[in-house]
C-alpha positions in Angstrom: 10.2 8.4 38.5 9.2 9.2 34.9 5.6 9.1 34.0 5.2 6.4 31.3 1.5 6.9 30.9 0.5 7.4 27.2 -1.5 10.6 26.8 -4.8 10.3 24.9 -4.4 13.6 23.0 -2.9 17.1 23.2 0.6 18.5 22.7 2.2 15.6 24.6 0.6 13.0 22.4 1.6 14.9 19.3 5.2 14.8 20.4 4.9 11.1 21.1 3.4 10.3 17.7 6.0 12.4 15.9 8.8 10.7 17.8 7.5 7.2 17.0 7.4 8.1 13.3 11.0 9.4 13.4 12.2 6.4 15.3 10.7 4.0 12.8 12.4 5.8 10.0 15.8 6.6 11.6 16.3 4.6 14.8 16.6 6.0 18.3 20.1 7.3 18.1 19.6 9.5 15.1 16.5 11.3 16.3 17.2 14.7 17.9 14.9 17.0 19.9 15.0 19.5 17.1 13.9 16.7 14.6 10.9 15.9 16.9 9.8 19.5 17.6 10.4 20.5 14.0 8.2 17.8 12.7 5.1 19.3 14.5 6.4 22.9 14.6 6.6 22.9 18.4 9.0 24.9 20.6 12.2 23.1 21.3 11.6 23.4 25.0 8.4 21.3 24.7 10.2 18.0 25.1 11.7 18.9 28.4 8.5 20.5 29.6 6.3 17.5 28.9 8.8 14.6 29.4 11.6 16.0 31.5 14.2 15.1 28.9 14.8 13.5 25.5 15.5 10.2 27.4 12.1 10.5 29.1 10.3 10.8 25.8 12.3 7.8 24.3 11.4 5.7 27.4 7.7 6.4 26.7 8.1 5.5 23.0 9.7 2.2 24.1 7.2 1.4 26.8 4.2 2.2 24.5 5.3 -0.6 22.2 6.9 -3.1 24.5 4.5 -3.1 27.4 1.8 -4.4 25.0 4.2 -6.9 23.5 5.4 -8.2 26.9 1.8 -8.5 28.2 0.8 -10.5 25.1 3.9 -12.7 25.4 3.2 -13.6 29.0 -0.4 -14.6 28.2 0.5 -16.5 25.0 3.2 -18.5 26.7 0.8 -20.4 28.9 -0.9 -21.8 25.8 2.2 -22.0 23.6 4.4 -24.1 25.9 1.8 -27.0 25.7 3.0 -27.4 22.1 6.7 -27.7 22.9 9.4 -25.8 21.2 7.3 -24.7 18.2 4.6 -23.4 20.5 7.0 -21.4 22.6 8.6 -19.7 19.7 5.2 -19.1 18.1 3.9 -17.5 21.3 6.9 -15.1 21.4 6.7 -14.2 17.7 3.0 -13.9 17.2 2.6 -11.8 20.3 4.3 -8.9 18.4 1.6 -9.2 15.7 -1.4 -9.3 18.1 0.0 -6.5 20.4 -0.6 -4.0 17.6 -4.3 -4.2 18.2 -3.9 -3.4 21.9 -2.4 0.0 21.1 -4.5 0.6 18.0 -1.5 1.0 15.7 -1.1 0.1 12.1 0.5 -3.4 12.0 3.5 -2.7 9.8 4.3 0.5 11.7 4.0 -1.3 15.0 6.2 -4.2 13.9 9.0 -1.8 12.8 8.7 0.2 16.0 8.9 -3.0 18.1 11.9 -4.1 16.2 13.7 -0.8 16.9 13.1 -1.4 20.6 14.2 -5.0 20.5 17.6 -4.1 19.0 18.2 -1.3 21.4 21.0 -2.3 23.8 19.6 -3.6 27.0 22.3 -1.8 29.0 20.9 1.5 27.8 17.3 0.8 28.7 15.7 2.4 31.7 15.6 0.1 34.7 11.9 -0.5 34.3 12.1 -1.5 30.6 15.3 -3.6 31.2 13.6 -5.4 34.0 10.5 -6.1 31.9 12.6 -7.5 29.0 14.6 -9.7 31.4 11.6 -11.1 33.1 9.9 -12.1 29.8 13.0 -13.7 28.5 13.5 -15.6 31.7 10.0 -17.0 31.4 10.6 -18.2 27.8 14.0 -19.6 28.6 12.5 -21.6 31.5 9.8 -22.9 29.2 12.4 -23.9 26.6 14.6 -25.6 29.2 11.6 -27.8 30.1 10.9 -28.6 26.4 14.5 -29.4 25.5 16.3 -30.5 28.8 19.1 -32.1 26.7 20.4 -28.6 25.8 22.7 -26.9 28.3 21.7 -23.6 29.9 24.6 -21.8 28.3 23.8 -23.1 24.8 20.1 -22.3 25.3 20.8 -18.7 26.3 23.2 -18.3 23.4 20.7 -19.6 20.9 17.9 -17.4 22.3 20.0 -14.3 22.2 20.8 -15.0 18.5 17.2 -15.6 17.7 15.9 -12.5 19.5 18.5 -10.3 17.8 17.6 -11.7 14.4 13.9 -11.2 15.0 14.5 -7.6 16.0 16.5 -6.9 12.9 14.0 -8.5 10.7 11.2 -6.4 12.2 13.2 -3.2 11.5 13.6 -4.3 7.9 10.1 -5.6 7.5 9.5 -6.9 4.0 6.7 -5.3 2.1 6.3 -8.2 -0.4 5.4 -10.8 2.2 2.5 -10.8 4.6 3.5 -10.5 8.3 1.9 -13.9 9.0 4.2 -15.5 6.4 7.3 -13.7 7.8 6.3 -14.9 11.3 6.5 -18.5 10.0 10.1 -17.8 8.9 11.0 -16.3 12.3 9.5 -19.3 14.1 11.3 -21.8 12.0 14.5 -19.8 12.5 14.1 -20.0 16.3 13.4 -23.8 16.2 16.4 -24.3 14.0 18.6 -22.4 16.3 18.1 -25.1 18.9 19.0 -27.9 16.5 15.9 -29.9 17.5 15.1 -30.9 13.9 11.9 -30.6 12.0 9.6 -32.2 14.6 8.3 -30.5 17.7 8.2 -32.2 21.1 4.9 -33.7 20.1 6.0 -36.4 17.7 2.8 -36.4 15.7 2.8 -32.7 15.0 5.1 -31.0 12.5 6.9 -27.9 13.6 5.3 -25.7 10.9 2.3 -25.8 8.7 3.1 -26.1 5.0 4.1 -22.6 4.0 2.7 -23.2 0.5 -0.7 -22.9 2.0 -0.2 -19.3 2.7 0.1 -16.9 -0.3 3.6 -15.4 -0.6 2.3 -12.0 -1.6 -0.5 -10.0 -0.3 -2.1 -6.6 -1.0 -3.2 -6.2 2.6 -2.0 -6.8 6.1 -5.3 -8.2 7.1 -4.2 -11.8 6.6 -2.2 -11.7 9.9 -3.0 -14.6 12.2 -4.5 -13.4 15.4 -6.7 -15.1 18.1 -10.4 -15.0 17.2 -11.1 -13.0 20.3 -8.8 -10.1 19.2 -10.4 -7.5 17.0 -8.1 -5.4 14.9 -9.1 -1.8 15.3 -8.5 0.9 12.7 -5.4 2.9 13.3 -6.1 5.8 15.6 -2.9 7.6 16.4 0.1 6.0 14.7 0.6 6.6 11.0 1.2 3.9 8.4 4.9 3.3 7.9 6.0 4.0 4.3 6.6 0.8 2.3 10.0 0.3 0.9 10.8 -1.7 -2.2 12.0 -5.1 -1.0 15.3 -6.6 -2.1 17.4 -9.6 -1.2 18.8 -7.8 1.8 15.5 -6.4 3.2 15.2 -9.2 5.7 18.2 -10.7 7.4 16.8 -14.1 8.0 14.6 -15.2 5.1 14.2 -18.9 4.6 
């Protein structure tokens, strides 16, 4: 069994950090062992020595991001499902934002890395990672089934798959002109709309979304991200900041 423990420092950690940077820029499929070792001037054999194979290293990159996200999602669901459909989608989306603090990564970098993992084909994931994704999705589908019992299981699963794929692609192409908290509002609204439940959550007296005009559309900082008061955003320790790209009309697949 592969060791998915994240090293604190040393050559193994340097390889992990370099791989994460390259994955964010190019995706998993286009990153070679030579790209990774060349980025930190390491011997090509270093990847096999420390991780067993390229696949072992990529598994660690994925688990580094998604273990934190999955953990946050399971915790957030218990609170979110009390607010019906809106709360469930909010728990799923906002957990990606709050998980960045758990691994002490720059927020924009972490969101793009998480997006790369989310769009990676489930069939190609390691058994442990595939099982983790499946378990979390089943929890959320069960919560949604309770919130909207009028929707068939097949329709619910189809809508969820579409929402999850859209969210992943949007994270990969994270917009630099909108704060992540604002983009999260769009993602949540997209998820709610996918179920066709209208503009009101299951609690009749509560709108699905806060008025988006209350949140500035542009920001000079990522610090406006909405996180629980108990979560303290730490300064980036290992992961670098992802390079900002000039946004255009196609930089985010689902922009409302």
